[in-house]
NUBAKOL-98687 format. One record per residue (C-alpha): residue in three letters; x, y, z. Coordinates in nm, 4 decimals, always signed. Layout:
<pts>
r:ALA, px:X, py:Y, pz:Z
...
</pts>
This chain:
<pts>
r:MET, px:+5.6661, py:+2.0590, pz:+1.4093
r:LYS, px:+5.5159, py:+1.9558, pz:+0.9737
r:PHE, px:+5.6086, py:+1.6286, pz:+1.0531
r:ARG, px:+5.3279, py:+1.7306, pz:+1.4162
r:THR, px:+5.0877, py:+1.9243, pz:+1.1881
r:LEU, px:+5.0914, py:+1.6243, pz:+0.8506
r:LEU, px:+5.0076, py:+1.3540, pz:+1.1301
r:ALA, px:+4.7357, py:+1.5587, pz:+1.3105
r:ALA, px:+4.5923, py:+1.6387, pz:+0.9751
r:THR, px:+4.6035, py:+1.3085, pz:+0.8368
r:VAL, px:+4.3969, py:+1.1169, pz:+1.1312
r:LEU, px:+4.1999, py:+1.3834, pz:+1.1617
r:ALA, px:+4.0612, py:+1.3034, pz:+0.8098
r:THR, px:+4.1045, py:+0.9054, pz:+0.7730
r:SER, px:+3.9031, py:+1.0158, pz:+1.1658
r:LEU, px:+3.6154, py:+1.2002, pz:+0.8879
r:LEU, px:+3.6155, py:+0.9226, pz:+0.6342
r:ALA, px:+3.6023, py:+0.6159, pz:+0.8933
r:SER, px:+3.3027, py:+0.7342, pz:+1.1145
r:PRO, px:+3.0711, py:+0.7440, pz:+0.8088
r:THR, px:+3.1551, py:+0.3743, pz:+0.7318
r:VAL, px:+3.0828, py:+0.3755, pz:+1.0706
r:TYR, px:+2.8053, py:+0.4503, pz:+1.1564
r:ALA, px:+2.6778, py:+0.2501, pz:+0.8456
r:ALA, px:+2.8330, py:-0.0911, pz:+0.9314
r:THR, px:+2.6242, py:+0.0083, pz:+1.3105
r:VAL, px:+2.3055, py:+0.0589, pz:+1.1775
r:HIS, px:+2.0327, py:-0.2111, pz:+1.1093
r:THR, px:+1.7791, py:-0.2204, pz:+0.8502
r:PRO, px:+1.4795, py:-0.4335, pz:+0.8563
r:ILE, px:+1.5193, py:-0.6922, pz:+0.5166
r:HIS, px:+1.1999, py:-0.8413, pz:+0.6623
r:ALA, px:+1.0591, py:-0.4516, pz:+0.5779
r:MET, px:+1.1300, py:-0.5385, pz:+0.2199
r:PHE, px:+1.0155, py:-0.9144, pz:+0.1467
r:SER, px:+0.6364, py:-0.9099, pz:+0.3513
r:LYS, px:+0.4160, py:-0.9753, pz:+0.1878
r:THR, px:+0.1661, py:-0.7566, pz:+0.1090
r:LYS, px:-0.1272, py:-0.6694, pz:+0.4061
r:THR, px:-0.4715, py:-0.7836, pz:+0.2290
r:ILE, px:-0.8534, py:-0.7376, pz:+0.4202
r:LYS, px:-1.1592, py:-0.9234, pz:+0.3812
r:ILE, px:-1.4713, py:-0.7069, pz:+0.2602
r:THR, px:-1.8279, py:-0.6958, pz:+0.1463
r:ILE, px:-1.9996, py:-0.5769, pz:-0.1301
r:ILE, px:-2.3063, py:-0.5735, pz:-0.2402
r:ASP, px:-2.4930, py:-0.4227, pz:-0.4718
r:ASP, px:-2.8038, py:-0.2814, pz:-0.3855
r:THR, px:-2.8966, py:-0.0734, pz:-0.7704
r:GLY, px:-3.1531, py:-0.2987, pz:-0.7888
r:ALA, px:-2.9710, py:-0.4196, pz:-1.1353
r:PRO, px:-2.5924, py:-0.6229, pz:-1.1728
r:MET, px:-2.2778, py:-0.4464, pz:-1.2439
r:GLU, px:-1.9013, py:-0.5078, pz:-1.2675
r:VAL, px:-1.6515, py:-0.3243, pz:-1.0207
r:LYS, px:-1.2897, py:-0.3316, pz:-1.1037
r:ALA, px:-1.0630, py:-0.3385, pz:-0.7843
r:GLY, px:-0.7141, py:-0.2187, pz:-0.8511
r:ASP, px:-0.6890, py:-0.4557, pz:-1.1412
r:GLU, px:-0.9346, py:-0.7347, pz:-1.1508
r:ILE, px:-1.3202, py:-0.6864, pz:-1.2577
r:ILE, px:-1.5978, py:-0.8346, pz:-0.9968
r:LYS, px:-1.9070, py:-0.8826, pz:-1.1090
r:LEU, px:-2.2185, py:-0.7848, pz:-0.8735
r:ASP, px:-2.5678, py:-0.9478, pz:-0.9118
r:ALA, px:-2.8120, py:-0.7162, pz:-0.7839
r:GLY, px:-2.9034, py:-0.7792, pz:-0.3679
r:LYS, px:-2.6700, py:-1.0541, pz:-0.3179
r:PRO, px:-2.3086, py:-0.9572, pz:-0.1304
r:VAL, px:-1.9563, py:-1.0906, pz:-0.2520
r:THR, px:-1.6518, py:-1.1140, pz:-0.0141
r:VAL, px:-1.3065, py:-1.0843, pz:-0.1921
r:ASN, px:-0.9646, py:-1.0454, pz:-0.0481
r:LEU, px:-0.7697, py:-0.6992, pz:-0.1459
r:ALA, px:-0.5030, py:-0.6065, pz:-0.0615
r:VAL, px:-0.4578, py:-0.2674, pz:+0.1698
r:GLY, px:-0.3728, py:+0.0632, pz:-0.0760
r:THR, px:-0.6850, py:-0.0958, pz:-0.3693
r:ARG, px:-0.8888, py:+0.1360, pz:-0.5172
r:ILE, px:-1.2280, py:-0.0167, pz:-0.5948
r:VAL, px:-1.4196, py:+0.1395, pz:-0.8538
r:THR, px:-1.7586, py:+0.1119, pz:-1.1026
r:SER, px:-1.6826, py:-0.1131, pz:-1.4070
r:THR, px:-2.0558, py:-0.0451, pz:-1.5496
r:ALA, px:-2.2826, py:+0.2580, pz:-1.5491
r:THR, px:-2.5917, py:+0.2721, pz:-1.2919
r:ALA, px:-2.8295, py:+0.5491, pz:-1.3174
r:SER, px:-2.6547, py:+0.6397, pz:-0.9760
r:GLN, px:-2.2904, py:+0.5649, pz:-1.0637
r:GLN, px:-2.1307, py:+0.6782, pz:-1.3299
r:SER, px:-1.8148, py:+0.4349, pz:-1.4141
r:GLY, px:-1.5203, py:+0.5208, pz:-1.3290
r:THR, px:-1.6405, py:+0.6235, pz:-0.9629
r:LEU, px:-1.4006, py:+0.5696, pz:-0.6811
r:ILE, px:-1.6569, py:+0.3455, pz:-0.4603
r:ALA, px:-1.3602, py:+0.3031, pz:-0.1036
r:GLU, px:-0.9935, py:+0.2476, pz:-0.1622
r:VAL, px:-0.9044, py:-0.0097, pz:+0.1180
r:THR, px:-0.7719, py:+0.0739, pz:+0.4608
r:SER, px:-0.7204, py:-0.1967, pz:+0.7454
r:GLN, px:-1.0142, py:-0.0214, pz:+0.9311
r:LEU, px:-1.2161, py:-0.2217, pz:+0.6771
r:SER, px:-1.1115, py:-0.5335, pz:+0.6982
r:GLY, px:-1.4696, py:-0.7629, pz:+0.7849
r:ALA, px:-1.6732, py:-0.4625, pz:+0.7112
r:THR, px:-2.0133, py:-0.4850, pz:+0.4548
r:ILE, px:-2.0091, py:-0.1908, pz:+0.0994
r:HIS, px:-2.3243, py:-0.1601, pz:-0.0142
r:ILE, px:-2.3087, py:+0.0066, pz:-0.3869
r:LYS, px:-2.6702, py:+0.2653, pz:-0.3952
</pts>
């Protein structure tokens, strides 16, 4: 009787310990998610303030001449903020955050 109880307990314990291992071995996680390139979006920025200014896109500083368009490729999630103060914008003001919906868009800073 003790042998059967011991055998049943051993089989039960083995099955409980083995099931997470078997599950982990069968679940496939996409390896390309770790090594994929970040998606970049092409955006045109135009300074309509009448004076030259600088904006910061992530760590990159972009110089804008009044009325002249500047086309940039930025990663999704990059925040575009003003670096110089103008009559209508304070330094550090958020202009836009890059999303996939902005692909090909033109941003006018007034």
